[in-house]
C-alpha positions in Angstrom: -83.5 -1.6 -41.5 -84.8 -2.4 -38.2 -82.1 -4.3 -36.2 -80.4 -5.1 -32.9 -76.6 -4.5 -32.4 -75.0 -7.7 -30.9 -71.7 -6.6 -30.7 -69.6 -3.8 -32.5 -65.7 -3.5 -32.8 -64.9 0.1 -32.7 -61.3 -0.6 -33.8 -62.1 -2.5 -37.1 -65.8 -1.3 -37.7 -67.3 -4.5 -37.8 -70.5 -5.2 -36.3 -72.6 -8.3 -35.7 -76.2 -7.3 -36.1 -79.7 -9.4 -35.8 -81.6 -8.2 -38.4 -85.3 -9.1 -37.7 -87.3 -12.4 -37.2 -88.9 -11.9 -40.4 -85.9 -11.7 -42.5 -84.7 -14.8 -44.4 -81.2 -14.2 -43.4 -81.4 -12.8 -39.9 -77.8 -12.1 -38.9 -75.3 -9.7 -40.7 -71.8 -9.2 -40.2 -71.6 -5.6 -41.2 -68.4 -3.5 -42.3 -68.3 0.2 -41.4 -71.2 0.0 -38.8 -72.3 3.5 -37.7 -73.6 3.3 -34.4 -75.4 7.0 -34.3 -77.2 6.3 -37.6 -77.8 2.4 -37.1 -76.5 1.9 -40.5 -73.5 0.1 -42.6 -71.7 0.5 -45.5 -72.0 -3.7 -46.7 -72.4 -6.7 -44.8 -72.2 -10.8 -45.0 -76.1 -12.0 -44.2 -76.5 -15.5 -42.8 -79.4 -17.2 -41.2 -77.2 -19.1 -39.1 -75.7 -17.6 -35.7 -72.7 -19.5 -35.6 -71.7 -18.6 -38.9 -72.3 -15.0 -38.2 -70.2 -15.1 -35.0 -67.4 -17.0 -36.8 -67.5 -14.4 -39.8 -67.2 -11.6 -37.2 -64.4 -13.2 -35.2 -62.6 -13.5 -38.3 -63.2 -9.9 -39.5 -62.0 -8.6 -36.0 -58.9 -11.0 -35.4 -60.5 -12.4 -32.4 -59.8 -16.4 -31.4 -62.8 -18.7 -33.1 -63.6 -20.0 -29.7 -64.1 -23.8 -28.5 -68.0 -23.6 -29.8 -66.6 -22.8 -33.4 -63.8 -25.6 -33.2 -66.2 -28.2 -32.0 -68.6 -27.4 -34.6 -66.2 -27.7 -37.4 -64.9 -31.1 -35.9 -68.3 -32.5 -35.6 -69.7 -31.4 -38.7 -66.7 -32.8 -40.7 -67.1 -36.1 -38.5 -70.7 -36.5 -39.3 -70.1 -35.6 -43.2 -67.1 -37.5 -43.8 -67.3 -40.7 -41.4 -70.2 -42.3 -43.8 -67.7 -41.7 -46.8 -64.9 -43.8 -45.3 -64.0 -46.8 -47.4 -61.1 -49.7 -47.2 -60.6 -49.8 -51.1 -59.6 -47.0 -53.7 -58.7 -46.7 -57.3 -55.1 -47.4 -57.5 -52.9 -44.4 -56.9 -56.0 -42.4 -56.3 -55.5 -39.4 -54.1 -57.1 -40.0 -50.4 -57.4 -38.2 -47.0 -56.5 -40.1 -44.1 -58.9 -38.5 -41.3 -57.5 -39.9 -37.8 -55.3 -42.3 -36.0 -57.5 -45.2 -36.7 -56.6 -45.2 -40.2 -60.2 -44.1 -41.9 -59.6 -42.9 -45.3 -61.9 -41.0 -47.8 -61.3 -40.1 -51.5 -59.7 -36.9 -52.2 -62.9 -36.0 -54.1 -65.2 -36.6 -51.3 -62.9 -34.6 -48.9 -62.7 -31.6 -51.4 -66.1 -32.0 -52.2 -67.2 -31.5 -48.4 -64.9 -28.6 -47.8 -66.0 -26.6 -51.1 -67.8 -23.6 -50.4 -66.9 -23.2 -46.9 -64.1 -20.7 -45.7 -60.6 -22.3 -46.3 -59.9 -21.4 -42.5 -62.3 -24.1 -41.4 -60.7 -26.9 -43.1 -57.0 -25.7 -41.9 -58.4 -25.2 -38.5 -59.8 -29.1 -38.8 -56.3 -30.2 -39.8 -54.7 -28.5 -37.1 -56.7 -29.6 -34.4 -55.4 -32.6 -32.4 -53.2 -33.6 -35.4 -49.9 -33.4 -34.1 -48.6 -29.8 -32.9 -51.9 -28.4 -31.7 -54.7 -29.4 -29.6 -58.4 -28.6 -30.1 -58.1 -25.7 -27.3 -55.0 -24.2 -28.8 -57.1 -23.8 -32.0 -59.9 -22.4 -30.3 -57.8 -19.7 -29.1 -56.7 -18.8 -32.5 -57.7 -16.2 -34.8 -58.4 -17.0 -38.2 -55.1 -15.5 -39.1 -53.1 -17.6 -36.6 -55.0 -20.5 -38.0 -53.9 -19.5 -41.7 -50.3 -18.8 -40.4 -50.0 -22.2 -38.1 -51.3 -24.1 -41.3 -49.0 -22.7 -43.8 -45.9 -22.9 -41.4 -43.6 -25.3 -43.4 -42.7 -26.8 -40.0 -46.2 -28.0 -39.6 -46.5 -31.8 -40.0 -49.7 -33.6 -39.7 -49.6 -36.7 -37.5 -52.6 -38.3 -38.2 -54.9 -36.6 -40.5 -53.2 -35.9 -44.1 -53.4 -36.2 -47.8 -51.8 -39.4 -49.4 -52.2 -41.8 -52.2 -53.4 -45.4 -52.4 -51.0 -48.0 -53.6 -51.0 -49.5 -56.9 -53.7 -52.1 -55.2 -56.1 -49.4 -54.2 -55.1 -49.7 -50.5 -53.8 -47.6 -47.9 
C-alpha cells in the first residue's frame, strides 16, 4: 500500500502513517511496522488525524498532549451542555459536570461516552477536577490516566456521579 510514514517508535514497533488521499480512512496506527518493507502486521484505521495521534500515543505510552485533552474537554462540553437539566426523575442517576451545578442524566452522559475509548472519559473526569489540572493530564500517558483515575485516593471535586433526590432535584 502506498503511504507516508509520519512517525515510528522502534522501541514498541508502532507507527503512524498517512495512507493516501483517496482512502476513506487516511490514517493508520500500525503494529509491527517494517521500515524496510514499508509494511505492517495490523493496524487501526481512521479518517481523523487527532484520533490517529491519540491512538498512536496510547499505544506507545507517550503523553496525550495539550491538543488531545483540549479536544476531549471541548467535545464533551459541546455535546453535554445542551443536555443539562434542572429536574430529573426521583432518585435518577445523574452526573454533575462542573462547579456551577450543571447536571445531565446518567443515560445522556453514558450515551455520549459510549463507543469512545474509556481513557478519554477518565481524562475528562481528571482534568481540573480537584487533584489534576488540564496541563497535568496533558502530560500523562493513557496508562497514567488510567492509574490516576483508578486510584482510590482520587476524589472528584466538581464533576461526579450522584443521584437526584426524591423530588428529582440535585
